[in-house]
TORVEXTOR-404607 format. One record per residue (C-alpha): residue in three letters; residue number from 0; x, y, z. Coordinates in steps of 0.1 Angstrom, whole numbers, plus 2048, in hexadecimal, padded with zeros to 3 digits. Example, Ala and Ser with C-alpha at 12.3 -4.5 7.8 and 13.67 -1.06 7.14 Angstrom:
BEGIN
ALA,0,87B,7D3,84E
SER,1,889,7F5,847
//
This chain:
BEGIN
MET,0,7FF,7FF,800
HIS,1,809,824,7F8
SER,2,806,83B,819
GLY,3,802,859,801
GLY,4,7EA,84C,7E9
ARG,5,7CB,83A,7E2
SER,6,7CE,817,7F7
THR,7,7C6,7F7,7E3
PHE,8,7BC,7D5,7F1
LYS,9,7CE,7BB,7DF
GLY,10,7D3,794,7E7
PRO,11,7F3,77F,7DE
THR,12,7EF,778,7B6
THR,13,805,767,79F
THR,14,81A,777,782
GLN,15,801,769,76A
GLN,16,7E4,774,77C
GLN,17,7F0,798,782
ALA,18,7F7,799,75A
GLN,19,7D5,78C,757
THR,20,7C8,7A8,76B
HIS,21,7DA,7C3,75D
SER,22,7D0,7B8,73B
ASN,23,7A9,7B7,743
THR,24,7A7,7D4,75B
HIS,25,78C,7E6,746
THR,26,775,7C6,74D
ASN,27,778,7C0,771
PRO,28,756,7BD,77D
SER,29,75C,7C2,7A2
GLY,30,765,7E4,7A2
PHE,31,783,7E2,7B9
PRO,32,7A7,7D7,7B3
GLY,33,7B3,7B3,7BF
ALA,34,78E,7A7,7B7
PRO,35,78B,783,7A6
SER,36,792,78A,781
PRO,37,77D,77D,766
SER,38,780,75F,750
THR,39,78E,75E,72F
ASN,40,76C,75B,720
THR,41,762,77E,72C
PRO,42,74B,78F,711
PRO,43,75A,7AF,6FF
PRO,44,752,7D0,712
SER,45,732,7D5,6FB
GLN,46,722,7B7,708
SER,47,72C,7B9,72E
THR,48,715,7BD,747
ASN,49,717,7DD,75E
ASP,50,727,7DF,77F
SER,51,714,7CA,797
TYR,52,71B,7B2,7B4
PHE,53,6FD,79B,7AA
THR,54,710,78D,788
ASP,55,715,76B,782
ALA,56,732,758,794
ARG,57,752,74D,781
ARG,58,769,734,789
GLY,59,77F,737,7A7
GLU,60,76F,758,7B3
VAL,61,765,748,7D6
SER,62,789,73D,7DC
GLU,63,793,75F,7D1
LEU,64,77A,76E,7E9
ARG,65,78A,759,805
THR,66,7AC,768,7FE
LEU,67,79C,78D,7FF
LEU,68,78C,783,820
LYS,69,7AE,776,82F
THR,70,7BA,79A,82C
PHE,71,79A,7AA,834
PRO,72,7A6,7B6,859
VAL,73,7C4,7C8,84B
GLU,74,7B0,7DC,831
ARG,75,7AB,7FF,83B
SER,76,792,80B,822
LEU,77,770,808,830
GLN,78,761,808,80C
ARG,79,776,7ED,803
ARG,80,76F,7D9,821
ARG,81,749,7DC,819
ASP,82,74D,7D4,7F3
VAL,83,75F,7B2,7FD
ILE,84,740,7A8,814
LYS,85,727,7B1,7FA
LYS,86,737,79A,7E1
VAL,87,733,780,7F8
ILE,88,70D,789,800
ALA,89,707,78C,7DB
TYR,90,714,76B,7D3
MET,91,700,75D,7EE
THR,92,6DF,76E,7E2
LEU,93,6E5,75D,7C1
GLY,94,6E5,73E,7D2
ILE,95,708,735,7CD
ASP,96,717,722,7EA
VAL,97,731,736,7FD
SER,98,730,723,81D
ARG,99,752,71B,819
LEU,100,75B,73E,822
PHE,101,74A,73A,845
PRO,102,76B,73D,85A
GLU,103,778,75C,849
MET,104,754,76E,84C
ILE,105,756,764,872
LEU,106,773,778,875
ALA,107,763,798,860
VAL,108,748,799,87F
GLU,109,761,7AB,893
ASP,110,75F,7CA,87B
ARG,111,750,7E8,88C
ASP,112,73E,7F5,86C
LEU,113,71B,7F1,872
VAL,114,713,7E9,84C
ILE,115,72D,7CE,84C
LYS,116,71F,7BE,86C
LYS,117,6FD,7BD,85E
MET,118,70A,7AB,83D
VAL,119,720,790,854
TYR,120,701,78C,86B
LEU,121,6EE,783,84C
TYR,122,708,768,83F
LEU,123,70C,759,85F
THR,124,6E6,754,865
THR,125,6E1,745,843
TYR,126,6FE,72C,847
ALA,127,700,726,86E
GLN,128,6EA,703,868
LEU,129,704,6F7,84E
ASN,130,721,6FE,866
PRO,131,712,6FB,88B
ASP,132,736,6F3,898
MET,133,746,70F,889
SER,134,729,727,890
GLN,135,732,725,8B3
MET,136,750,738,8AD
CYS,137,73D,758,8A8
VAL,138,726,754,8C6
ASN,139,73F,768,8DB
THR,140,740,785,8C4
LEU,141,719,785,8C1
GLN,142,714,782,8E6
LYS,143,730,79F,8EA
ASP,144,71B,7B6,8D2
THR,145,6FA,7AF,8E4
SER,146,70B,7C4,901
ASN,147,718,7DF,8E8
ASP,148,710,804,8EF
ASP,149,6FE,80B,8CD
PRO,150,6DA,7FE,8D0
ILE,151,6DB,7F6,8AB
ILE,152,6F6,7DC,8AE
ARG,153,6E8,7CE,8CC
GLY,154,6C9,7C9,8BC
LEU,155,6D9,7B9,89D
ALA,156,6EF,7A3,8AF
LEU,157,6D1,795,8C5
ARG,158,6BF,78F,8A4
SER,159,6DA,77B,895
LEU,160,6E3,768,8B3
CYS,161,6BC,75D,8B5
SER,162,6BD,756,88F
LEU,163,6D9,73C,88F
ARG,164,6C0,71F,895
VAL,165,6DB,709,8A3
SER,166,6CC,6F3,8C1
SER,167,6EF,6ED,8D3
MET,168,6F4,716,8D6
MET,169,6D4,71A,8E9
GLU,170,6E5,71E,90A
TYR,171,6F9,73D,8FE
VAL,172,6D9,74F,8F2
ILE,173,6C4,74D,910
ASP,174,6D6,767,925
PRO,175,6DD,781,90A
LEU,176,6B7,77D,903
ARG,177,6AC,782,925
ARG,178,6C4,7A2,92A
SER,179,6B3,7B0,909
LEU,180,68F,7AD,916
GLN,181,699,7C7,930
ASP,182,6AF,7DD,919
SER,183,6A7,802,91C
ASN,184,6A3,805,8F6
SER,185,683,7FA,8E7
TYR,186,693,7ED,8C5
VAL,187,6A8,7D2,8DA
ARG,188,68A,7CA,8ED
LYS,189,672,7C5,8D0
THR,190,68E,7AF,8C0
ALA,191,693,79A,8DF
VAL,192,66D,794,8E0
MET,193,66F,785,8BB
GLY,194,68F,774,8C9
VAL,195,67B,761,8E0
LEU,196,662,755,8C5
LYS,197,67E,749,8B0
LEU,198,68C,735,8CB
HIS,199,66A,726,8D4
ASP,200,667,718,8B3
LEU,201,689,708,8B7
ASP,202,684,6FC,8DA
LYS,203,666,706,8F0
GLU,204,677,6FA,912
SER,205,693,711,90E
VAL,206,67E,732,90F
SER,207,665,725,92B
GLY,208,674,739,943
LEU,209,671,75A,92C
MET,210,64D,757,929
ASP,211,641,76B,947
GLN,212,659,787,93E
VAL,213,64C,788,91A
ARG,214,626,788,927
SER,215,62F,7A5,93D
MET,216,63D,7B9,922
VAL,217,618,7BE,913
SER,218,619,7DE,929
ASP,219,638,7EA,91A
ARG,220,63D,811,917
ASP,221,648,80D,8F0
THR,222,62A,800,8DA
LEU,223,63E,7EF,8C0
VAL,224,64A,7D8,8DB
VAL,225,628,7D1,8E6
VAL,226,61D,7CB,8C2
ASN,227,63B,7B2,8C1
VAL,228,630,7A2,8E3
ILE,229,60C,79D,8D5
ARG,230,618,78B,8B6
CYS,231,635,774,8CA
LEU,232,616,76A,8E1
ASN,233,5FD,765,8C5
GLU,234,616,74D,8B4
ILE,235,620,73A,8D5
ASP,236,5FD,734,8E0
ARG,237,5EF,730,8BE
SER,238,5E2,70B,8CA
SER,239,5CE,71B,8E4
GLY,240,5C0,737,8D0
GLY,241,5DD,751,8D1
MET,242,5E4,76B,8EC
GLN,243,5CA,76C,909
VAL,244,5C8,790,916
GLU,245,5B8,79C,93B
ARG,246,5A2,7B9,93D
LYS,247,5BC,7CF,94D
GLU,248,5D5,7CA,932
MET,249,5B9,7CC,917
LEU,250,5AD,7EE,925
SER,251,5D1,7FA,926
LEU,252,5D8,7F0,902
LEU,253,5B7,803,8F9
ASN,254,5C0,823,90A
ARG,255,5E0,823,8F6
ILE,256,5D0,81D,8D5
THR,257,5DA,83C,8C5
ASP,258,5FE,834,8CB
PHE,259,5FF,817,8B8
ASP,260,60A,819,891
GLU,261,5F1,80B,87A
PHE,262,5FE,7E7,878
GLY,263,600,7E6,89D
LEU,264,5DC,7F2,8A0
THR,265,5D3,7D1,88E
GLU,266,5E4,7BB,8A5
VAL,267,5D2,7CE,8C4
LEU,268,5B0,7CB,8B1
GLY,269,5B7,7A6,8AD
LEU,270,5BA,7A3,8D4
LEU,271,59A,7B4,8D9
LEU,272,587,79C,8C7
LYS,273,58E,783,8E3
TYR,274,586,79A,8FE
LYS,275,561,79C,90A
PRO,276,557,7BB,91C
GLN,277,546,7BB,93D
GLY,278,527,7CE,933
LYS,279,518,7E7,91A
GLU,280,52A,804,929
GLU,281,54C,7F4,926
MET,282,542,7E8,902
PHE,283,539,80E,8F9
ALA,284,556,81B,908
ILE,285,56E,802,8F4
MET,286,55D,80F,8D4
ASN,287,561,832,8DD
LEU,288,587,82B,8E3
LEU,289,587,81C,8C1
ASP,290,576,836,8AF
PRO,291,596,84B,8A5
VAL,292,5A5,82A,894
LEU,293,586,830,87A
ARG,294,599,84E,86F
THR,295,5B8,840,866
SER,296,5C1,83B,841
ASN,297,5CB,815,844
SER,298,5B1,800,839
GLY,299,5BB,7E2,84C
ALA,300,5B7,7F5,86D
VAL,301,595,803,862
LEU,302,58A,7E0,85B
SER,303,597,7D4,87B
THR,304,584,7ED,88F
ILE,305,564,7E3,87A
ARG,306,569,7BF,882
CYS,307,56C,7C9,8A8
PHE,308,54D,7DE,8A8
LEU,309,538,7BF,897
LYS,310,548,7AA,8B3
LEU,311,53F,7BF,8CE
THR,312,51B,7C6,8C2
LYS,313,514,7A1,8B9
GLY,314,4F0,796,8C3
MET,315,4E8,7BA,8CD
GLU,316,4C8,7C4,8BA
GLY,317,4CB,7E6,8A4
MET,318,4F2,7E8,8AB
GLY,319,4F9,7DD,887
THR,320,4EB,7FC,879
MET,321,4FB,812,893
VAL,322,51D,802,88A
CYS,323,517,805,863
GLU,324,50E,82A,868
ARG,325,52D,833,879
VAL,326,547,81E,861
LYS,327,535,82A,843
PRO,328,54A,84B,83D
PRO,329,56B,83E,844
LEU,330,564,81C,82E
LEU,331,558,831,811
THR,332,574,848,813
LEU,333,58D,82B,810
ILE,334,579,81D,7F4
ALA,335,57C,83E,7E1
GLY,336,5A1,840,7E4
GLY,337,5AF,81F,7E3
THR,338,5C1,809,7CB
PRO,339,5AC,7F1,7B6
GLU,340,5BA,7D4,7CA
LEU,341,5B1,7E7,7EB
VAL,342,590,7F1,7DE
TYR,343,585,7D0,7D3
CYS,344,58C,7C1,7F8
LEU,345,579,7DE,808
LEU,346,55C,7DA,7F2
CYS,347,55A,7B6,7FD
HIS,348,558,7C1,81F
LEU,349,540,7DC,815
LYS,350,529,7C2,80A
GLN,351,527,7B0,828
LEU,352,51E,7CE,83B
VAL,353,503,7D7,81D
LYS,354,4F1,7B8,82A
VAL,355,4F3,7C3,84E
SER,356,4E2,7E5,849
PRO,357,4DA,7ED,822
GLN,358,4C7,80B,82C
THR,359,4E8,81B,83A
PHE,360,4FA,81A,81B
SER,361,4DB,81F,803
PRO,362,4E0,847,802
ASP,363,504,842,7F6
TYR,364,4FE,82B,7D8
ARG,365,50E,846,7C1
GLN,366,531,83F,7CF
LEU,367,52D,81D,7C5
TYR,368,528,826,79E
VAL,369,541,816,786
ARG,370,55D,829,779
TYR,371,56A,826,756
ASN,372,58E,81E,760
GLU,373,588,804,77C
PRO,374,592,7E2,779
SER,375,577,7C7,76E
HIS,376,576,7B6,791
VAL,377,56E,7D5,7A3
LYS,378,552,7DE,789
TYR,379,545,7C0,78E
LEU,380,540,7C1,7B5
LYS,381,534,7E6,7B3
VAL,382,519,7DA,79C
GLU,383,510,7BD,7B8
ILE,384,50E,7D5,7D2
LEU,385,4F8,7F0,7BF
GLY,386,4E0,7D5,7BC
GLU,387,4DA,7D0,7E2
LEU,388,4DA,7F4,7E7
ALA,389,4BC,7FB,7D4
ASN,390,49B,806,7E7
GLU,391,47C,81B,7DC
GLU,392,48D,83B,7DF
ASN,393,4AD,834,7C8
GLY,394,4A3,815,7B5
ILE,395,499,828,795
ASP,396,4BD,838,796
ILE,397,4CF,818,79E
ILE,398,4BB,805,77F
THR,399,4C3,822,767
GLU,400,4E8,822,771
LEU,401,4EB,7F9,770
THR,402,4DB,7FD,74B
GLU,403,4F7,811,73F
TYR,404,50D,7F5,749
VAL,405,4F9,7DB,734
SER,406,509,7E7,714
ASP,407,52D,7EA,722
PRO,408,546,7D9,70C
ASP,409,54E,7C0,726
GLY,410,534,7A6,724
LYS,411,537,798,747
LEU,412,531,7BB,756
GLY,413,50F,7BF,73F
VAL,414,503,79B,74C
ARG,415,50A,7A6,773
ALA,416,4F7,7C5,76C
VAL,417,4D9,7B3,760
LYS,418,4DA,79D,77E
ALA,419,4DD,7B9,792
ILE,420,4BF,7CA,783
SER,421,4AC,7AC,78D
GLU,422,4B7,7AA,7B0
VAL,423,4A9,7CE,7B4
GLY,424,487,7C0,7A9
CYS,425,48A,7A4,7C0
SER,426,493,7B9,7DD
ASP,427,47B,7BB,7FB
ARG,428,484,7DF,7FD
CYS,429,476,7E4,7D8
LEU,430,457,7CB,7D9
LEU,431,436,7DB,7C8
GLU,432,41A,7E5,7DD
GLY,433,3F9,7DA,7D2
GLY,434,409,7CF,7AF
GLN,435,407,7F1,7A0
GLY,436,427,806,795
GLY,437,445,805,7A9
ILE,438,468,7FB,7A3
GLY,439,45D,7D9,79E
GLU,440,44C,7E0,77F
VAL,441,46A,7F4,771
VAL,442,480,7D9,777
VAL,443,469,7C0,764
GLU,444,465,7D8,746
LYS,445,48A,7E0,745
LEU,446,490,7B8,743
VAL,447,478,7B6,729
GLU,448,489,7D1,715
LEU,449,4A8,7BE,71A
THR,450,49B,79E,70C
GLY,451,497,7B0,6EC
LEU,452,4BD,7BC,6EA
ASP,453,4D0,7AD,6D0
VAL,454,4EB,7A0,6E5
ASN,455,4E8,77B,6ED
HIS,456,4F6,77D,710
ILE,457,4E4,799,71B
SER,458,4C3,78F,70D
SER,459,4C6,76A,71C
LYS,460,4D1,778,73F
ALA,461,4B4,790,73C
ALA,462,49A,771,736
GLU,463,4A9,75D,752
CYS,464,4A6,77E,76B
LEU,465,482,782,75E
LYS,466,478,75D,76A
ASP,467,487,767,78E
VAL,468,474,789,790
THR,469,454,77B,784
ARG,470,454,762,79E
LYS,471,456,77C,7B8
HIS,472,43E,794,7A7
HIS,473,420,77D,79C
THR,474,40E,79B,78D
MET,475,429,7A2,772
ARG,476,420,785,761
SER,477,40C,79C,746
ILE,478,428,7B1,73C
VAL,479,440,793,736
ALA,480,429,77C,726
PRO,481,427,790,704
VAL,482,44D,78E,6FB
LEU,483,452,76A,704
PRO,484,44D,759,6E2
ARG,485,463,774,6D2
CYS,486,47D,769,6EA
MET,487,479,746,6E4
LYS,488,483,74D,6BD
PHE,489,4A3,763,6C7
ILE,490,4B3,758,6E7
THR,491,4CA,73A,6E1
ASP,492,4DB,738,702
GLU,493,4D1,718,714
ARG,494,4CC,728,737
GLY,495,4B7,748,727
LEU,496,4A3,72E,70F
ALA,497,49C,718,72C
SER,498,48D,735,741
VAL,499,477,740,724
VAL,500,469,71F,720
TRP,501,462,71C,746
MET,502,450,73D,744
MET,503,43B,730,727
GLY,504,42F,712,73E
GLU,505,427,72A,759
PHE,506,416,746,748
GLY,507,408,731,726
GLU,508,3E4,736,733
ILE,509,3E8,75C,727
ILE,510,3FF,755,707
THR,511,3EC,74C,6EB
GLU,512,40B,73F,6DA
ALA,513,416,72C,6F6
PRO,514,40E,707,6E9
TYR,515,418,70D,6C6
ALA,516,438,71D,6CF
LEU,517,442,6FE,6E7
GLU,518,436,6E6,6C9
ARG,519,44D,6F5,6B0
MET,520,46C,6F0,6C5
ILE,521,461,6CE,6D0
LYS,522,45A,6C0,6AE
SER,523,477,6D2,69C
GLU,524,495,6C2,68F
GLU,525,4AA,6D5,6A9
TRP,526,49D,6C3,6C6
GLU,527,4BE,6AD,6C7
ASP,528,4D1,6CD,6C9
LEU,529,4C0,6DC,6E5
GLY,530,4D1,6DC,708
SER,531,4C3,6C4,723
GLU,532,4B7,6E3,739
VAL,533,4A5,6F2,71A
LYS,534,493,6CD,715
ILE,535,48B,6C6,73A
SER,536,479,6EB,737
LEU,537,466,6E1,71B
LEU,538,45B,6C4,72A
THR,539,451,6D3,74A
ALA,540,43F,6F0,737
SER,541,42B,6D9,722
VAL,542,420,6C5,740
LYS,543,414,6E6,752
LEU,544,405,6F6,731
PHE,545,3F1,6D5,72D
PHE,546,3DD,6DA,74E
LYS,547,3D4,6FC,741
ARG,548,3CC,6F7,71D
PRO,549,3C9,6D3,719
GLY,550,3BA,6D3,6F6
GLU,551,3D7,6E5,6E5
MET,552,3F3,6D4,6FB
GLN,553,3EA,6AF,6F6
GLY,554,3FB,6A7,6D8
VAL,555,419,6BE,6E2
LEU,556,41A,6AA,704
GLY,557,41C,687,6F2
ALA,558,436,693,6DA
VAL,559,44D,6A0,6F5
MET,560,447,681,70D
VAL,561,452,669,6F2
LYS,562,471,67E,6EA
ALA,563,47D,684,70F
ALA,564,475,660,719
GLY,565,48A,655,6FC
ASP,566,4A5,66D,701
THR,567,4C8,65B,70A
LYS,568,4DF,67A,711
SER,569,4CD,688,72F
GLN,570,4C3,66E,74B
GLU,571,4B1,68B,75E
LEU,572,499,690,73F
HIS,573,493,66C,73B
ASP,574,48A,668,762
ARG,575,474,686,762
ALA,576,461,67C,745
LEU,577,459,65B,754
LEU,578,450,66D,774
TYR,579,437,682,763
TYR,580,428,666,74F
ARG,581,422,652,76E
LEU,582,413,66E,77D
LEU,583,3FC,675,760
GLU,584,3F1,651,762
GLN,585,3E4,657,786
GLY,586,3CD,670,77C
GLY,587,3CE,696,76F
GLU,588,3C5,6A4,78F
LYS,589,3E1,693,7A3
ALA,590,3F9,699,78A
GLU,591,3EE,6BF,789
ALA,592,3F2,6C3,7AE
VAL,593,416,6B8,7AB
ILE,594,422,6C3,78B
GLY,595,40D,6E0,784
SER,596,412,6EF,7A9
THR,597,41A,717,7AA
ASN,598,42E,714,7CA
GLN,599,44C,71C,7B5
ASN,600,442,73F,7B7
VAL,601,454,74F,7D3
GLU,602,43E,765,7EF
ARG,603,444,78A,7F3
SER,604,451,783,816
ARG,605,46A,768,80C
HIS,606,489,764,7F9
PHE,607,49B,74E,7E1
ALA,608,4AC,732,7F3
GLU,609,4D1,73D,7E6
ASP,610,4C9,75D,7F8
GLN,611,4C1,74D,81B
ASP,612,4E2,741,827
GLU,613,4E3,754,845
ALA,614,4FD,73D,857
THR,615,515,744,83D
PHE,616,50F,76A,841
LYS,617,512,768,864
ARG,618,533,755,863
LEU,619,540,76C,849
ARG,620,535,789,860
GLU,621,54C,77A,87C
GLU,622,568,776,864
PHE,623,569,798,859
ASN,624,58B,7A7,84E
THR,625,597,786,844
LEU,626,59B,773,824
SER,627,57A,761,82B
VAL,628,568,781,81D
ILE,629,57A,785,7FD
TYR,630,575,75F,7F4
GLY,631,552,760,802
GLN,632,556,73F,813
GLU,633,55C,737,838
GLU,634,57E,72F,841
VAL,635,575,70A,84C
HIS,636,573,705,824
TRP,637,597,711,81A
ILE,638,5AE,712,839
GLN,639,5BC,6F2,84C
GLU,640,5AD,6ED,86C
GLU,641,5CF,6F6,883
PHE,642,5D1,716,870
ARG,643,5AC,721,874
SER,644,5A5,741,889
PHE,645,581,737,890
GLY,646,583,710,895
VAL,647,56C,70D,8B3
GLU,648,551,723,8A8
ALA,649,553,716,887
GLY,650,54E,6F2,892
ALA,651,531,6FC,8A6
THR,652,520,70B,889
THR,653,528,6EB,875
GLU,654,518,6D6,88F
GLU,655,4F9,6EC,892
THR,656,4F4,6E9,86C
TYR,657,4F9,6C3,86B
GLU,658,4DE,6C1,887
ASP,659,4C6,6D8,870
LEU,660,4CE,6C6,84F
LEU,661,4C3,6A5,85E
GLY,662,4A5,6B5,86E
PHE,663,4A9,6AA,896
ALA,664,493,6BC,8AB
ALA,665,4A2,6D0,8C8
GLY,666,49E,6B6,8E3
ASP,667,4AD,69B,8CC
SER,668,4D1,68F,8CE
PRO,669,4DE,68C,8AD
PRO,670,4F9,672,8A3
PRO,671,51E,680,8A4
PRO,672,52C,68D,885
PRO,673,53F,670,871
MET,674,564,671,878
THR,675,56F,662,857
ASP,676,58E,669,842
LEU,677,590,674,81F
VAL,678,590,651,814
GLY,679,573,646,829
GLY,680,588,634,846
THR,681,57D,635,868
PRO,682,594,641,880
PRO,683,59E,624,899
THR,684,591,622,8BB
PRO,685,5A7,62F,8D6
PRO,686,5B4,614,8EE
ALA,687,5A3,60E,90D
VAL,688,5B5,61E,92C
GLU,689,5B2,611,950
LEU,690,5B8,62C,967
ASN,691,5C4,629,98C
LYS,692,5A6,637,9A0
SER,693,5BA,638,9C1
PHE,694,5D7,64D,9B2
SER,695,5DD,671,9C3
ILE,696,5F7,68C,9C2
ASP,697,5F8,6AD,9D5
GLY,698,5F7,6CF,9C6
GLY,699,61C,6D8,9C7
THR,700,623,6B9,9B5
PHE,701,608,6C0,999
GLN,702,615,6E2,996
SER,703,637,6D8,98D
MET,704,62E,6BD,977
TRP,705,618,6D1,963
GLN,706,634,6EB,95D
SER,707,64D,6CF,956
LEU,708,63A,6B8,93F
PRO,709,636,6BD,91A
GLU,710,613,6BF,90A
ALA,711,606,6A0,8FC
CYS,712,5E9,6AA,8E9
SER,713,5CD,6C3,8E9
GLY,714,5A9,6C8,8DC
MET,715,589,6D8,8DD
SER,716,564,6CB,8E1
VAL,717,540,6D9,8E6
ALA,718,52C,6D2,909
THR,719,50B,6CA,900
LYS,720,4FF,6CB,922
VAL,721,508,6E4,93E
HIS,722,516,6D2,95E
THR,723,520,6DF,983
THR,724,542,6DA,98A
GLY,725,539,6C1,9A4
GLU,726,528,6AC,98C
VAL,727,545,6AC,973
GLU,728,55E,6A3,991
ALA,729,548,686,999
SER,730,545,679,975
LEU,731,569,67B,96F
ALA,732,570,66A,992
GLU,733,55C,64B,988
LEU,734,573,64A,969
GLY,735,594,64C,97C
VAL,736,59B,671,973
LEU,737,59D,685,994
THR,738,59C,6A9,999
MET,739,5B6,6BF,9A8
ALA,740,5A5,6E2,9A9
SER,741,589,6F0,994
GLY,742,577,711,995
GLU,743,55D,725,984
MET,744,563,749,977
GLU,745,54E,763,965
ALA,746,557,753,942
GLU,747,564,732,947
ILE,748,567,712,95D
LYS,749,588,706,964
PHE,750,594,6E1,96D
PHE,751,5B7,6D4,975
LEU,752,5B4,6AE,973
TYR,753,5CB,691,977
ALA,754,5CB,66A,971
GLN,755,5E3,64C,970
GLU,756,5E5,62E,95B
ARG,757,5E6,60C,96B
GLY,758,607,60A,959
GLY,759,615,628,96C
ALA,760,611,646,954
VAL,761,604,666,963
TYR,762,5ED,67D,94E
LEU,763,5E7,6A0,95A
LEU,764,5CA,6B5,948
GLN,765,5BC,6D7,947
CYS,766,599,6DB,93C
VAL,767,58B,6FE,934
ILE,768,562,703,92D
ASP,769,55C,725,91E
LYS,770,53A,732,92B
THR,771,53A,74F,911
CYS,772,52D,73E,8F4
GLU,773,511,725,8EA
PRO,774,517,705,8E8
ARG,775,531,707,903
VAL,776,554,6FE,8F6
VAL,777,56B,6E8,90A
SER,778,590,6ED,907
ILE,779,5A7,6D1,914
VAL,780,5CE,6CE,917
VAL,781,5DE,6AC,920
LYS,782,600,6AA,92D
THR,783,614,68B,933
GLU,784,634,677,934
GLY,785,636,655,925
GLY,786,612,652,923
THR,787,603,646,8FF
ASN,788,5DF,64B,904
ALA,789,5DD,670,907
GLU,790,5C3,677,8EC
//
């Protein structure tokens, strides 16, 4: 090196290497002298890439990097030391194995530069598992750095120490971790909390002594530390439903709610979902504390707040409307200024709130008008919501707006617009009074007009929707009937044509051409080309019209019966023809009572079956602010059981639905749900366990064993009958399961139980019965050492 000039960093090179380096100086890709030289097949300068650390590796460069790292301690240029480490990290990022440099990188960790330390820490945590013996060499340095005066270095060293993922080094990590949990700097404390979680995944027993200290940090003065504590405890206690919070802690967090950042708010609000207020006054106080959160610009925080409002007011009559009125302004503001992806998610949640209180959002229907530059999925959802917002006051405006979308170049948007128009007509808020005028008549006239549109998918969908609207509005038949013969000629879509044929059979008594229109279709040569849905509609319409106009339909009915019974393409058509034939053999009156019934019409006070899934709506309301709302399905259908956040309640809902489907009375006892696997096998019956009824242990022994024994299994069940603590203890004692302690609190009943097998294995149990929900949920945790029959 020259003392007065620019310092250089060169490793030992041979004469040939020096000559090659001198001759190819202009193609040196590393940017500093002494770097690995390119191979002989280096492309000419016109084809070479720009200077970058992320370039393809060449033969021998890793070995040359090792040479450079050996002289690393004597290099005085900070930038050149950084360049060497950057090159190593670049190779590692490209997937090149640089684990051979582990000893040299350990020496580089002694450097005082923060940037170099960060890069070396990254390297060590990446390759520590491949070199567990050599990684112990850097532990002393990392431990020393956890006591550095700079809190950034302390935090980085602790994070790297906890990320080594080497079981043999756990004993060296616990003390620095315990000390860092009490550090004066919040960055170090929040890093220490996440370090506890990392070590818990590696070895649960090693951090058992730190859990009480972590739980106490939920009241830490720094909100970032509190958020990390909540995340850590939620992950550690995931099997038992996540972190459980007491009233004092919950109220303390809510009083500091404005101090949390937007992402921290979602964590705190997630805790609130598990908390049950002690009365209405406390509930309203909590809602007032959460009110400022609605004014944030973060949609996640706003939706989390709305979910808390819905959870707190669950089961309270009239509160759903009040909640919707309060959350409407911030929600509509977010929808107006969000990105397309965000707007779609918000619209999905808005759709759920519209079902809760449509009258709350109806005055703001114009904010949901489709914009020309919006993506298709946003347009589709807005059109669906518009149909649900219609009432007597805004119905005409909404129908006019939806009619404009019918002619949109996007055919799917047009079809959805037609469907939305029909939903306006079927809405309870738009029903006709006395059968004269009203929005229902406007809807029917608009759909009749659309059936004549020279666009096949629109006219077909309009005919399909007319069938549903006329089932709701019986008096509108006179408007629909005259256009049906014309529709049969021009509509070619199967579902649309089947709907027209169905209406011909229903309204045939007022349509002069009805028998002859059906006859032309049945006797035409195109019968074989018709879809099965159209053929079934022709068969049913012919039978119904036969009861109304037998003289004109007798020959037509015979022809359709012969063709339908002889059809080999559709089994349903064949079977239905035979059914109708055998009914007619029993007499015209009996057949008409079954086939010609008008019970398919929907009464004004009722809804279509597909709109009556109240159970799913309630579940989606409880799973608000989750992907369930986006998918439109409960999480039980698309999340594995161990990852569900609503597993207990979902199980209860499934059981209730199971009972209803089988028609069990309220006092009956339905059979247990089938426990079979996907291939139809029945799970094996657990072996009979013989328990020692005379076994006994004291409280101190029970407590020490409970703290030391591992968890063997856990599970949940539903209590079908409410018992007192005495009844439960007596019943269990007869089986050999003895009670150590029990107690009934406001929200739960808790039992600590124990039992011993004849073979000597001891089982400890904790049983908690939740009194806040119906049916009551029972949570059981079993711990044992050596026992094989815990389940």
